[in-house]
KOLVO-448707 format. One record per residue (C-alpha): x, y, z. Coordinates in nm, 4 decimals, always signed. Layout:
! residues N
@xx:X yy:Y zz:Z
...
***
This chain:
! residues 480
@xx:+0.0761 yy:+1.6586 zz:+0.2949
@xx:-0.0554 yy:+1.3636 zz:+0.0983
@xx:-0.3538 yy:+1.3071 zz:+0.3211
@xx:-0.6457 yy:+1.2358 zz:+0.0896
@xx:-0.7553 yy:+0.9197 zz:-0.0866
@xx:-0.8192 yy:+1.1342 zz:-0.3914
@xx:-0.4696 yy:+1.2818 zz:-0.3781
@xx:-0.3787 yy:+1.1117 zz:-0.7040
@xx:-0.7257 yy:+1.0275 zz:-0.8262
@xx:-0.8030 yy:+1.3958 zz:-0.8779
@xx:-0.4916 yy:+1.4427 zz:-1.0898
@xx:-0.6798 yy:+1.3937 zz:-1.4124
@xx:-0.9403 yy:+1.6659 zz:-1.3712
@xx:-0.6801 yy:+1.9065 zz:-1.2398
@xx:-0.4604 yy:+1.8409 zz:-1.5408
@xx:-0.7443 yy:+1.9439 zz:-1.7711
@xx:-0.8187 yy:+2.2552 zz:-1.5655
@xx:-0.4546 yy:+2.3561 zz:-1.5455
@xx:-0.4058 yy:+2.3135 zz:-1.9155
@xx:-0.7057 yy:+2.5306 zz:-1.9897
@xx:-0.6238 yy:+2.8100 zz:-1.7471
@xx:-0.2453 yy:+2.8404 zz:-1.7429
@xx:-0.0599 yy:+3.0362 zz:-2.0086
@xx:+0.1061 yy:+2.7541 zz:-2.1979
@xx:+0.2880 yy:+2.8282 zz:-2.5212
@xx:+0.1585 yy:+2.6070 zz:-2.7998
@xx:+0.4258 yy:+2.3537 zz:-2.8912
@xx:+0.5160 yy:+2.3671 zz:-3.2586
@xx:+0.3820 yy:+2.0430 zz:-3.4003
@xx:+0.6743 yy:+1.9484 zz:-3.6196
@xx:+0.6776 yy:+1.5914 zz:-3.4869
@xx:+0.5019 yy:+1.3829 zz:-3.7535
@xx:+0.4725 yy:+1.0969 zz:-3.5048
@xx:+0.2309 yy:+1.2973 zz:-3.2916
@xx:-0.0617 yy:+1.0667 zz:-3.2008
@xx:-0.4071 yy:+1.1503 zz:-3.3293
@xx:-0.6532 yy:+1.2998 zz:-3.0772
@xx:-0.8079 yy:+0.9712 zz:-2.9651
@xx:-0.4756 yy:+0.7880 zz:-2.9802
@xx:-0.3172 yy:+1.0408 zz:-2.7402
@xx:-0.6214 yy:+1.0179 zz:-2.5156
@xx:-0.6011 yy:+0.6386 zz:-2.5135
@xx:-0.2275 yy:+0.6438 zz:-2.4401
@xx:-0.2845 yy:+0.8797 zz:-2.1487
@xx:-0.5654 yy:+0.6613 zz:-2.0140
@xx:-0.3512 yy:+0.3487 zz:-2.0286
@xx:-0.0519 yy:+0.5414 zz:-1.8928
@xx:-0.2459 yy:+0.6738 zz:-1.5954
@xx:-0.3630 yy:+0.3232 zz:-1.5065
@xx:-0.0120 yy:+0.1859 zz:-1.5530
@xx:+0.1569 yy:+0.4715 zz:-1.3691
@xx:-0.0713 yy:+0.5343 zz:-1.0710
@xx:+0.0971 yy:+0.2820 zz:-0.8344
@xx:+0.4417 yy:+0.4021 zz:-0.9420
@xx:+0.3601 yy:+0.7683 zz:-0.8711
@xx:+0.1820 yy:+0.6819 zz:-0.5444
@xx:+0.4917 yy:+0.4912 zz:-0.4341
@xx:+0.7145 yy:+0.7848 zz:-0.5281
@xx:+0.4978 yy:+1.0174 zz:-0.3195
@xx:+0.5313 yy:+0.7962 zz:-0.0120
@xx:+0.9042 yy:+0.7458 zz:-0.0665
@xx:+0.9536 yy:+1.1223 zz:-0.0947
@xx:+0.7776 yy:+1.1866 zz:+0.2365
@xx:+0.9430 yy:+0.8957 zz:+0.4188
@xx:+1.3005 yy:+0.8971 zz:+0.2877
@xx:+1.3724 yy:+1.2254 zz:+0.1047
@xx:+1.1970 yy:+1.5289 zz:+0.2547
@xx:+1.3159 yy:+1.5684 zz:+0.6130
@xx:+1.0549 yy:+1.8399 zz:+0.6679
@xx:+0.7567 yy:+1.6428 zz:+0.5414
@xx:+0.6232 yy:+1.5658 zz:+0.8880
@xx:+0.6248 yy:+1.1958 zz:+0.7873
@xx:+1.0018 yy:+1.1522 zz:+0.7392
@xx:+1.1408 yy:+0.8217 zz:+0.8705
@xx:+1.5049 yy:+0.7784 zz:+0.7706
@xx:+1.7358 yy:+0.8302 zz:+0.4714
@xx:+1.7998 yy:+0.5496 zz:+0.2253
@xx:+1.9592 yy:+0.2299 zz:+0.3578
@xx:+1.8772 yy:+0.3144 zz:+0.7206
@xx:+1.5977 yy:+0.1402 zz:+0.9080
@xx:+1.3471 yy:+0.3364 zz:+1.1159
@xx:+1.1783 yy:+0.1444 zz:+1.3955
@xx:+0.8387 yy:+0.2684 zz:+1.5090
@xx:+0.7574 yy:+0.1054 zz:+1.8445
@xx:+0.4004 yy:+0.2321 zz:+1.8360
@xx:+0.1157 yy:+0.1501 zz:+1.6011
@xx:-0.0139 yy:+0.3993 zz:+1.3445
@xx:-0.2736 yy:+0.6563 zz:+1.4504
@xx:-0.4784 yy:+0.9316 zz:+1.2845
@xx:-0.1600 yy:+1.1413 zz:+1.2792
@xx:-0.0026 yy:+0.9108 zz:+1.0179
@xx:-0.1217 yy:+1.0342 zz:+0.6823
@xx:+0.1313 yy:+0.9400 zz:+0.4140
@xx:-0.0206 yy:+0.5978 zz:+0.3410
@xx:-0.3920 yy:+0.5375 zz:+0.2885
@xx:-0.5680 yy:+0.2533 zz:+0.4752
@xx:-0.2726 yy:+0.2128 zz:+0.7153
@xx:-0.2374 yy:-0.0936 zz:+0.9340
@xx:-0.2670 yy:-0.0131 zz:+1.3062
@xx:-0.2096 yy:-0.3719 zz:+1.4266
@xx:+0.1644 yy:-0.4073 zz:+1.4061
@xx:+0.4321 yy:-0.1481 zz:+1.4799
@xx:+0.6294 yy:-0.0873 zz:+1.1628
@xx:+0.9957 yy:-0.0732 zz:+1.0889
@xx:+1.0523 yy:+0.0994 zz:+0.7559
@xx:+1.3443 yy:+0.0880 zz:+0.5180
@xx:+1.3975 yy:+0.2466 zz:+0.1781
@xx:+1.6849 yy:+0.0923 zz:-0.0150
@xx:+1.9043 yy:+0.2438 zz:-0.2842
@xx:+2.0347 yy:-0.0632 zz:-0.4676
@xx:+2.2252 yy:+0.1180 zz:-0.7432
@xx:+2.5754 yy:+0.0861 zz:-0.5969
@xx:+2.5547 yy:-0.2527 zz:-0.4269
@xx:+2.3161 yy:-0.4984 zz:-0.2599
@xx:+2.1766 yy:-0.4536 zz:+0.0882
@xx:+2.1851 yy:-0.7273 zz:+0.3536
@xx:+1.8903 yy:-0.7555 zz:+0.5922
@xx:+1.9510 yy:-0.9488 zz:+0.9141
@xx:+1.6694 yy:-1.0625 zz:+1.1416
@xx:+1.6944 yy:-1.1971 zz:+1.4975
@xx:+1.5358 yy:-1.5042 zz:+1.6469
@xx:+1.1725 yy:-1.4176 zz:+1.7210
@xx:+0.9410 yy:-1.5969 zz:+1.9622
@xx:+0.7258 yy:-1.8288 zz:+1.7450
@xx:+0.4184 yy:-1.6963 zz:+1.9266
@xx:+0.4890 yy:-1.3457 zz:+1.7941
@xx:+0.4055 yy:-1.2919 zz:+1.4281
@xx:+0.6407 yy:-1.0797 zz:+1.2227
@xx:+0.7002 yy:-1.0242 zz:+0.8544
@xx:+0.9322 yy:-0.8287 zz:+0.6280
@xx:+0.7583 yy:-0.7436 zz:+0.3014
@xx:+0.9854 yy:-0.6406 zz:+0.0156
@xx:+0.8056 yy:-0.4044 zz:-0.2226
@xx:+0.9712 yy:-0.2271 zz:-0.5142
@xx:+0.8939 yy:+0.0887 zz:-0.7079
@xx:+0.6502 yy:-0.0999 zz:-0.9300
@xx:+0.4626 yy:-0.1972 zz:-0.6084
@xx:+0.5500 yy:-0.5631 zz:-0.6666
@xx:+0.5855 yy:-0.7697 zz:-0.3492
@xx:+0.8963 yy:-0.9554 zz:-0.4606
@xx:+0.9736 yy:-1.1448 zz:-0.1399
@xx:+0.9058 yy:-1.2117 zz:+0.2266
@xx:+1.1055 yy:-1.2813 zz:+0.5388
@xx:+0.9210 yy:-1.3735 zz:+0.8592
@xx:+0.7037 yy:-1.6139 zz:+1.0536
@xx:+0.5215 yy:-1.7607 zz:+0.7548
@xx:+0.7863 yy:-1.7310 zz:+0.4850
@xx:+1.1143 yy:-1.8166 zz:+0.6585
@xx:+1.0248 yy:-1.9083 zz:+1.0167
@xx:+1.1294 yy:-1.7588 zz:+1.3490
@xx:+1.5020 yy:-1.8342 zz:+1.3257
@xx:+1.7689 yy:-1.5653 zz:+1.2810
@xx:+1.9162 yy:-1.5130 zz:+0.9366
@xx:+2.0872 yy:-1.2905 zz:+0.6821
@xx:+1.9138 yy:-1.2140 zz:+0.3519
@xx:+2.0381 yy:-1.0148 zz:+0.0536
@xx:+1.8385 yy:-0.7722 zz:-0.1609
@xx:+1.9801 yy:-0.6903 zz:-0.5043
@xx:+1.8896 yy:-0.4469 zz:-0.7796
@xx:+1.7473 yy:-0.5423 zz:-1.1192
@xx:+2.0858 yy:-0.5562 zz:-1.2954
@xx:+2.3066 yy:-0.6964 zz:-1.0182
@xx:+2.5432 yy:-0.9799 zz:-1.1020
@xx:+2.7840 yy:-1.1231 zz:-0.8494
@xx:+2.8695 yy:-1.4012 zz:-0.6104
@xx:+2.6413 yy:-1.4859 zz:-0.3209
@xx:+2.8434 yy:-1.4763 zz:+0.0022
@xx:+2.8399 yy:-1.7691 zz:+0.2445
@xx:+2.5866 yy:-1.7216 zz:+0.5215
@xx:+2.3221 yy:-1.5561 zz:+0.3030
@xx:+2.0045 yy:-1.7623 zz:+0.3340
@xx:+1.8259 yy:-1.6197 zz:+0.0302
@xx:+1.8632 yy:-1.3524 zz:-0.2369
@xx:+1.5696 yy:-1.1284 zz:-0.3366
@xx:+1.5787 yy:-0.9279 zz:-0.6602
@xx:+1.3952 yy:-0.5955 zz:-0.6867
@xx:+1.2651 yy:-0.4910 zz:-1.0287
@xx:+1.3606 yy:-0.1299 zz:-0.9495
@xx:+1.6771 yy:+0.0363 zz:-0.8208
@xx:+1.4916 yy:+0.2037 zz:-0.5331
@xx:+1.2921 yy:-0.0303 zz:-0.3151
@xx:+1.1232 yy:-0.0623 zz:+0.0236
@xx:+1.1054 yy:-0.3099 zz:+0.3087
@xx:+0.8103 yy:-0.2930 zz:+0.5478
@xx:+0.8604 yy:-0.4811 zz:+0.8749
@xx:+0.5487 yy:-0.5712 zz:+1.0754
@xx:+0.6011 yy:-0.6883 zz:+1.4341
@xx:+0.3021 yy:-0.8088 zz:+1.6341
@xx:+0.2059 yy:-0.6088 zz:+1.9439
@xx:+0.0002 yy:-0.8111 zz:+2.1913
@xx:-0.1172 yy:-0.5196 zz:+2.4067
@xx:+0.0000 yy:-0.1714 zz:+2.5151
@xx:+0.2226 yy:-0.3231 zz:+2.7852
@xx:+0.4020 yy:-0.5269 zz:+2.5189
@xx:+0.5766 yy:-0.2279 zz:+2.3589
@xx:+0.9137 yy:-0.2920 zz:+2.5241
@xx:+0.9182 yy:-0.6491 zz:+2.3935
@xx:+0.8482 yy:-0.5182 zz:+2.0431
@xx:+1.1369 yy:-0.2715 zz:+2.0821
@xx:+1.3696 yy:-0.5618 zz:+2.1644
@xx:+1.2678 yy:-0.7474 zz:+1.8494
@xx:+1.3078 yy:-0.4345 zz:+1.6382
@xx:+1.6546 yy:-0.3741 zz:+1.7813
@xx:+1.7553 yy:-0.7025 zz:+1.6204
@xx:+1.6636 yy:-0.5865 zz:+1.2699
@xx:+1.9959 yy:-0.4957 zz:+1.1053
@xx:+2.0587 yy:-0.3319 zz:+0.7688
@xx:+2.3982 yy:-0.2969 zz:+0.6006
@xx:+2.5517 yy:-0.2750 zz:+0.2563
@xx:+2.7068 yy:-0.5914 zz:+0.1174
@xx:+3.0570 yy:-0.4442 zz:+0.1524
@xx:+2.9950 yy:-0.3675 zz:+0.5207
@xx:+2.8557 yy:-0.7183 zz:+0.5728
@xx:+3.1762 yy:-0.8607 zz:+0.4226
@xx:+3.3987 yy:-0.6159 zz:+0.6162
@xx:+3.5340 yy:-0.4830 zz:+0.2879
@xx:+3.5909 yy:-0.1252 zz:+0.1680
@xx:+3.2741 yy:+0.0414 zz:+0.0497
@xx:+3.2047 yy:+0.0419 zz:-0.3209
@xx:+3.1854 yy:+0.3692 zz:-0.5117
@xx:+2.8722 yy:+0.5545 zz:-0.4070
@xx:+2.5923 yy:+0.5983 zz:-0.6569
@xx:+2.5353 yy:+0.9449 zz:-0.7986
@xx:+2.3170 yy:+1.1802 zz:-0.5966
@xx:+1.9549 yy:+1.2014 zz:-0.7101
@xx:+1.7735 yy:+1.5322 zz:-0.7475
@xx:+1.4281 yy:+1.4180 zz:-0.6342
@xx:+1.1474 yy:+1.6473 zz:-0.7528
@xx:+0.9276 yy:+1.7767 zz:-0.4743
@xx:+0.5841 yy:+1.6170 zz:-0.4669
@xx:+0.2693 yy:+1.7052 zz:-0.2758
@xx:-0.1038 yy:+1.6744 zz:-0.3321
@xx:-0.1177 yy:+1.9983 zz:-0.5328
@xx:+0.1843 yy:+1.9356 zz:-0.7524
@xx:+0.0767 yy:+1.5831 zz:-0.8382
@xx:-0.2529 yy:+1.7100 zz:-0.9772
@xx:-0.0819 yy:+1.8933 zz:-1.2623
@xx:+0.2484 yy:+1.7036 zz:-1.2925
@xx:+0.1402 yy:+1.3385 zz:-1.2738
@xx:+0.3196 yy:+1.2277 zz:-1.5900
@xx:+0.6319 yy:+1.4229 zz:-1.5037
@xx:+0.6602 yy:+1.2233 zz:-1.1807
@xx:+0.6036 yy:+0.9024 zz:-1.3730
@xx:+0.8703 yy:+1.0067 zz:-1.6204
@xx:+1.1140 yy:+1.0647 zz:-1.3341
@xx:+1.0385 yy:+0.7364 zz:-1.1559
@xx:+1.0734 yy:+0.5192 zz:-1.4656
@xx:+1.4463 yy:+0.5922 zz:-1.4925
@xx:+1.4969 yy:+0.3660 zz:-1.1885
@xx:+1.2769 yy:+0.0880 zz:-1.3291
@xx:+1.4220 yy:-0.1038 zz:-1.6255
@xx:+1.1405 yy:-0.2212 zz:-1.8516
@xx:+1.0350 yy:-0.5815 zz:-1.8070
@xx:+0.9217 yy:-0.7806 zz:-2.1082
@xx:+0.5504 yy:-0.7248 zz:-2.0404
@xx:+0.6064 yy:-0.3478 zz:-2.0062
@xx:+0.7678 yy:-0.2825 zz:-2.3417
@xx:+0.4446 yy:-0.2076 zz:-2.5249
@xx:+0.3074 yy:+0.0437 zz:-2.2722
@xx:+0.6512 yy:+0.2037 zz:-2.2373
@xx:+0.6725 yy:+0.2506 zz:-2.6138
@xx:+0.3288 yy:+0.4126 zz:-2.6192
@xx:+0.4173 yy:+0.6460 zz:-2.3306
@xx:+0.7328 yy:+0.7545 zz:-2.5128
@xx:+0.5068 yy:+0.8883 zz:-2.7911
@xx:+0.3620 yy:+1.1476 zz:-2.5506
@xx:+0.6964 yy:+1.2351 zz:-2.3950
@xx:+0.7194 yy:+0.9961 zz:-2.0997
@xx:+1.0015 yy:+0.7568 zz:-2.0115
@xx:+1.3110 yy:+0.6355 zz:-2.1976
@xx:+1.2910 yy:+0.6742 zz:-2.5731
@xx:+1.0755 yy:+0.9863 zz:-2.5592
@xx:+1.1092 yy:+1.2329 zz:-2.8428
@xx:+0.9552 yy:+1.5344 zz:-2.6635
@xx:+0.9321 yy:+1.6591 zz:-2.3079
@xx:+0.5855 yy:+1.6219 zz:-2.1614
@xx:+0.5964 yy:+1.9707 zz:-2.0100
@xx:+0.6543 yy:+2.1182 zz:-2.3579
@xx:+0.3434 yy:+1.9669 zz:-2.5135
@xx:+0.0816 yy:+2.1989 zz:-2.6587
@xx:-0.2418 yy:+2.3018 zz:-2.4933
@xx:-0.4299 yy:+2.0701 zz:-2.7300
@xx:-0.2103 yy:+1.7753 zz:-2.6387
@xx:-0.2475 yy:+1.8400 zz:-2.2676
@xx:-0.6250 yy:+1.8618 zz:-2.2960
@xx:-0.6310 yy:+1.5273 zz:-2.4779
@xx:-0.4071 yy:+1.3719 zz:-2.2161
@xx:-0.6151 yy:+1.5148 zz:-1.9309
@xx:-0.9278 yy:+1.3581 zz:-2.0769
@xx:-0.7508 yy:+1.0245 zz:-2.1017
@xx:-0.6360 yy:+1.0462 zz:-1.7408
@xx:-0.9902 yy:+1.1159 zz:-1.6271
@xx:-1.1141 yy:+0.8044 zz:-1.8027
@xx:-0.8290 yy:+0.6036 zz:-1.6487
@xx:-0.9287 yy:+0.7302 zz:-1.3054
@xx:-1.2883 yy:+0.6223 zz:-1.3630
@xx:-1.1829 yy:+0.2724 zz:-1.4647
@xx:-0.9591 yy:+0.2359 zz:-1.1573
@xx:-1.2420 yy:+0.3410 zz:-0.9249
@xx:-1.4720 yy:+0.0891 zz:-1.0912
@xx:-1.2092 yy:-0.1828 zz:-1.0538
@xx:-1.1706 yy:-0.1077 zz:-0.6822
@xx:-1.5480 yy:-0.1199 zz:-0.6302
@xx:-1.5869 yy:-0.4499 zz:-0.8155
@xx:-1.2658 yy:-0.6263 zz:-0.7091
@xx:-1.2938 yy:-0.9874 zz:-0.6049
@xx:-1.6118 yy:-1.1352 zz:-0.4652
@xx:-1.8833 yy:-0.9789 zz:-0.2509
@xx:-1.9883 yy:-1.1721 zz:+0.0600
@xx:-2.2319 yy:-1.0206 zz:+0.3099
@xx:-2.1392 yy:-0.6705 zz:+0.1923
@xx:-1.7633 yy:-0.7318 zz:+0.2183
@xx:-1.5437 yy:-0.7463 zz:-0.0877
@xx:-1.2800 yy:-1.0177 zz:-0.0685
@xx:-1.0050 yy:-1.0105 zz:-0.3258
@xx:-0.6422 yy:-1.0876 zz:-0.3890
@xx:-0.4950 yy:-0.7613 zz:-0.5182
@xx:-0.1255 yy:-0.7748 zz:-0.4264
@xx:+0.1687 yy:-0.9858 zz:-0.5390
@xx:+0.4818 yy:-1.0022 zz:-0.7483
@xx:+0.5322 yy:-0.9267 zz:-1.1176
@xx:+0.4121 yy:-1.2737 zz:-1.2207
@xx:+0.0966 yy:-1.2301 zz:-1.0107
@xx:-0.0093 yy:-0.9202 zz:-1.2062
@xx:+0.1275 yy:-1.0488 zz:-1.5389
@xx:+0.0837 yy:-0.7103 zz:-1.7056
@xx:-0.2665 yy:-0.6464 zz:-1.5681
@xx:-0.2069 yy:-0.2783 zz:-1.4946
@xx:-0.5675 yy:-0.2145 zz:-1.3933
@xx:-0.5486 yy:-0.4820 zz:-1.1253
@xx:-0.2239 yy:-0.3316 zz:-0.9956
@xx:-0.3706 yy:+0.0202 zz:-0.9899
@xx:-0.6854 yy:-0.0956 zz:-0.8120
@xx:-0.4773 yy:-0.2609 zz:-0.5423
@xx:-0.2714 yy:+0.0545 zz:-0.4889
@xx:-0.5797 yy:+0.2763 zz:-0.4658
@xx:-0.7606 yy:+0.0352 zz:-0.2338
@xx:-0.4609 yy:+0.0346 zz:+0.0017
@xx:-0.1066 yy:+0.0591 zz:-0.1298
@xx:+0.1516 yy:-0.1862 zz:+0.0132
@xx:-0.0984 yy:-0.4611 zz:+0.0879
@xx:+0.0262 yy:-0.8136 zz:+0.1486
@xx:-0.0013 yy:-1.1181 zz:-0.0725
@xx:-0.3173 yy:-1.3117 zz:+0.0196
@xx:-0.1114 yy:-1.5914 zz:+0.1760
@xx:+0.0446 yy:-1.3409 zz:+0.4163
@xx:-0.2698 yy:-1.1404 zz:+0.4918
@xx:-0.6157 yy:-1.1276 zz:+0.3388
@xx:-0.8266 yy:-0.8119 zz:+0.3524
@xx:-1.2069 yy:-0.8177 zz:+0.3375
@xx:-1.3164 yy:-0.4544 zz:+0.2977
@xx:-1.6535 yy:-0.2834 zz:+0.2982
@xx:-1.8350 yy:+0.0460 zz:+0.2681
@xx:-2.1768 yy:-0.1254 zz:+0.2842
@xx:-2.4012 yy:-0.2798 zz:+0.5461
@xx:-2.5564 yy:-0.6249 zz:+0.5034
@xx:-2.8478 yy:-0.4684 zz:+0.3104
@xx:-2.6173 yy:-0.3012 zz:+0.0599
@xx:-2.6628 yy:+0.0484 zz:+0.2030
@xx:-2.3649 yy:+0.2832 zz:+0.2441
@xx:-2.2140 yy:+0.2826 zz:+0.5944
@xx:-2.2483 yy:+0.6267 zz:+0.7538
@xx:-2.1740 yy:+0.7022 zz:+1.1185
@xx:-2.3715 yy:+1.0261 zz:+1.1046
@xx:-2.6937 yy:+0.8379 zz:+1.0235
@xx:-2.6793 yy:+0.4959 zz:+1.1860
@xx:-2.5223 yy:+0.2754 zz:+1.4510
@xx:-2.4077 yy:-0.0718 zz:+1.3459
@xx:-2.3069 yy:-0.4111 zz:+1.4833
@xx:-2.0737 yy:-0.6797 zz:+1.3554
@xx:-2.1312 yy:-1.0179 zz:+1.5207
@xx:-1.9088 yy:-1.3235 zz:+1.4887
@xx:-2.1087 yy:-1.6369 zz:+1.5794
@xx:-1.9634 yy:-1.8646 zz:+1.8465
@xx:-1.6664 yy:-2.0580 zz:+1.7139
@xx:-1.6582 yy:-1.8571 zz:+1.3893
@xx:-1.3924 yy:-1.5934 zz:+1.4484
@xx:-1.1640 yy:-1.5302 zz:+1.1500
@xx:-0.9493 yy:-1.8459 zz:+1.0960
@xx:-0.5821 yy:-1.7458 zz:+1.1164
@xx:-0.2446 yy:-1.8793 zz:+1.2272
@xx:-0.1374 yy:-1.5349 zz:+1.3509
@xx:-0.4195 yy:-1.2910 zz:+1.4356
@xx:-0.7111 yy:-1.0935 zz:+1.2881
@xx:-0.8421 yy:-0.7388 zz:+1.3198
@xx:-1.1270 yy:-0.5072 zz:+1.2172
@xx:-1.0048 yy:-0.1504 zz:+1.1506
@xx:-1.2086 yy:+0.1688 zz:+1.1128
@xx:-1.1295 yy:+0.4375 zz:+0.8538
@xx:-1.2821 yy:+0.7628 zz:+0.7419
@xx:-1.4793 yy:+0.6753 zz:+0.4296
@xx:-1.3579 yy:+0.9843 zz:+0.2443
@xx:-0.9846 yy:+0.9787 zz:+0.3151
@xx:-0.9257 yy:+0.6112 zz:+0.4046
@xx:-0.7261 yy:+0.7331 zz:+0.7038
@xx:-0.7602 yy:+0.6401 zz:+1.0714
@xx:-0.9916 yy:+0.8698 zz:+1.2642
@xx:-0.9358 yy:+1.0684 zz:+1.5806
@xx:-1.1685 yy:+0.9426 zz:+1.8553
@xx:-1.2171 yy:+0.9852 zz:+2.2327
@xx:-1.0749 yy:+0.6442 zz:+2.3327
@xx:-0.7818 yy:+0.6324 zz:+2.0862
@xx:-0.9079 yy:+0.3032 zz:+1.9448
@xx:-0.8718 yy:+0.2398 zz:+1.5746
@xx:-0.9441 yy:-0.1316 zz:+1.5620
@xx:-1.0567 yy:-0.4390 zz:+1.7488
@xx:-0.8322 yy:-0.7407 zz:+1.7087
@xx:-0.7606 yy:-1.0897 zz:+1.8362
@xx:-0.5142 yy:-0.9841 zz:+2.1102
@xx:-0.7988 yy:-0.7797 zz:+2.2652
@xx:-1.0244 yy:-1.0870 zz:+2.3057
@xx:-0.9587 yy:-1.1317 zz:+2.6815
@xx:-1.1017 yy:-0.7814 zz:+2.7417
@xx:-1.3998 yy:-0.8115 zz:+2.5070
@xx:-1.7430 yy:-0.9143 zz:+2.6322
@xx:-1.9028 yy:-1.2134 zz:+2.4647
@xx:-2.2757 yy:-1.2687 zz:+2.4354
@xx:-2.4567 yy:-1.5416 zz:+2.6287
@xx:-2.4411 yy:-1.7758 zz:+2.3292
@xx:-2.0633 yy:-1.7284 zz:+2.2933
@xx:-2.0864 yy:-1.4928 zz:+1.9962
@xx:-1.8886 yy:-1.1682 zz:+1.9814
@xx:-2.0524 yy:-0.8373 zz:+1.8880
@xx:-1.8556 yy:-0.5274 zz:+1.7894
@xx:-2.0457 yy:-0.1971 zz:+1.8205
@xx:-1.9665 yy:+0.0350 zz:+1.5311
@xx:-2.0891 yy:+0.3895 zz:+1.5970
@xx:-1.9862 yy:+0.7512 zz:+1.6353
@xx:-2.0919 yy:+0.7890 zz:+2.0009
@xx:-2.0217 yy:+0.5538 zz:+2.2904
@xx:-2.2671 yy:+0.2603 zz:+2.3147
@xx:-2.2614 yy:+0.2974 zz:+2.6948
@xx:-2.0260 yy:+0.1812 zz:+2.9668
@xx:-2.1443 yy:-0.1800 zz:+2.9585
@xx:-2.0630 yy:-0.2096 zz:+2.5838
@xx:-1.7658 yy:+0.0238 zz:+2.5529
@xx:-1.5113 yy:-0.2605 zz:+2.5671
@xx:-1.6521 yy:-0.3756 zz:+2.2318
@xx:-1.6885 yy:-0.0270 zz:+2.0785
@xx:-1.5172 yy:+0.0552 zz:+1.7504
@xx:-1.5506 yy:+0.4354 zz:+1.7156
@xx:-1.6799 yy:+0.5482 zz:+1.3763
@xx:-1.6502 yy:+0.8829 zz:+1.1972
@xx:-1.9409 yy:+1.1263 zz:+1.1860
@xx:-1.9869 yy:+1.0440 zz:+0.8190
@xx:-1.8952 yy:+0.7772 zz:+0.5626
@xx:-1.7295 yy:+0.4617 zz:+0.6986
@xx:-1.4688 yy:+0.2345 zz:+0.5425
@xx:-1.3969 yy:-0.0937 zz:+0.7240
@xx:-1.1061 yy:-0.3303 zz:+0.6659
@xx:-1.0746 yy:-0.6751 zz:+0.8152
@xx:-0.7246 yy:-0.8224 zz:+0.8245
@xx:-0.6482 yy:-1.1915 zz:+0.8524
@xx:-0.2753 yy:-1.2344 zz:+0.9126
@xx:-0.1339 yy:-1.5672 zz:+0.7963
@xx:-0.4780 yy:-1.7069 zz:+0.7130
@xx:-0.5300 yy:-2.0792 zz:+0.7627
@xx:-0.5427 yy:-2.2882 zz:+0.4480
@xx:-0.7405 yy:-2.5831 zz:+0.5856
@xx:-1.1213 yy:-2.5439 zz:+0.6129
@xx:-1.2729 yy:-2.3265 zz:+0.7369
@xx:-1.0563 yy:-2.0776 zz:+0.5506
@xx:-1.0766 yy:-1.7534 zz:+0.3582
@xx:-0.8320 yy:-1.9070 zz:+0.1077
@xx:-0.8196 yy:-1.9541 zz:-0.1781
@xx:-0.9868 yy:-1.6221 zz:-0.2457
@xx:-1.3086 yy:-1.6875 zz:-0.4362
@xx:-1.3378 yy:-2.0419 zz:-0.3029
@xx:-1.3450 yy:-1.9635 zz:+0.0675
@xx:-1.5054 yy:-2.1913 zz:+0.3279
@xx:-1.5244 yy:-1.9131 zz:+0.5898
@xx:-1.7270 yy:-1.5974 zz:+0.5308
@xx:-1.7163 yy:-1.2652 zz:+0.7167
@xx:-2.0522 yy:-1.1733 zz:+0.8765
@xx:-2.2359 yy:-0.8674 zz:+0.7483
@xx:-2.2437 yy:-0.5284 zz:+0.9211
@xx:-2.6005 yy:-0.4704 zz:+1.0456
@xx:-2.7820 yy:-0.1437 zz:+1.1134
@xx:-2.9146 yy:-0.1147 zz:+1.4661
@xx:-3.2847 yy:-0.0330 zz:+1.4996
***
């Protein structure tokens, strides 16, 4: 299972090792267009940075919508899967998962015809959103409380090459840049007793093909796809083969033409003159070195993203194609920090691995506190949360009270200090009965914390615009 943060990050080193140890017949170098050593290395470096989000997305899609035995399977294409419960440590397909809002998940195959998404009327007090994210990991549209309001409506999602009439009754059309695409529905859960109300909202989420929506005969089905199996071992040695496969469903946009042309020179994507798997040992060693350098640059970009405030890094790392504007390193850093993150206007994510003194957070060495001064809770129109992750895997951690976060809906049960401030106790062992209501269980090792501000306020004090914020998250402090 794809359970580790390094699941794709380690691909580069493994590619070098595999190339050096496996019996690979040397490919006859009759191709005079073969890049020089450093050119091939540079292409592989750029290709790894460009391709990491695409391959990560393919890995999740394979577990969720293709492999029924993955242990993470949700539903086949064009069928919605409602999860009435929040994510726990058992959910491992996506790193840094949100445990605030039960998900409904949909993978769409847009090759044959558009898909119509219908949403019910939702209580304005309950936040919900439908994030549309394609195979390039572009967030190309939103439905929900912030974007479209709480009223019911029908919305159409179309593929990159679709041309046709928009039926009456469709409120808006969203165009995916890839033929295979995802929709992630987030529905706010107020407390454990609220699950049945969430189920009722989810029951109103409808998905149908355009022909079904119009009560017309179905169009000719798209050809079956032979999806290559992917897991954390296979991806280490076959990274570029997965990228090659995924690109067939992603027509090149104008700002991709240059990188696509370079990738074709080492056997990846449309226009390739050789198969990547047939490259020589020398070529694969060059490419492995390039991938390793690409991995290093992505890790550096994650560590330095945005602005540091009190040990937290605040950045805007997710958006549509125009948002990234061909900045492949920014896109890769966002995917590695936490794939499928929201646009900043929908949710902003301060994240930290450091305490207020700049020291690494570690639950095996220290206990910590996070205190919001009176009247200075995160400023949001929906709600906020602080979520705990294992610092190595970026996954939720198993703990004795089954608590993965502390969030705004929990405020009535949290104890405030005499001055009105709110302290969260971040530690591996219970802080004692009198403080346990405010305990956020930590791993017995490195800690990764993510704050989420859903539908952040825009008027001061605000965390927006990112980099010019008038509200700042308080630092995590070591307890003496």
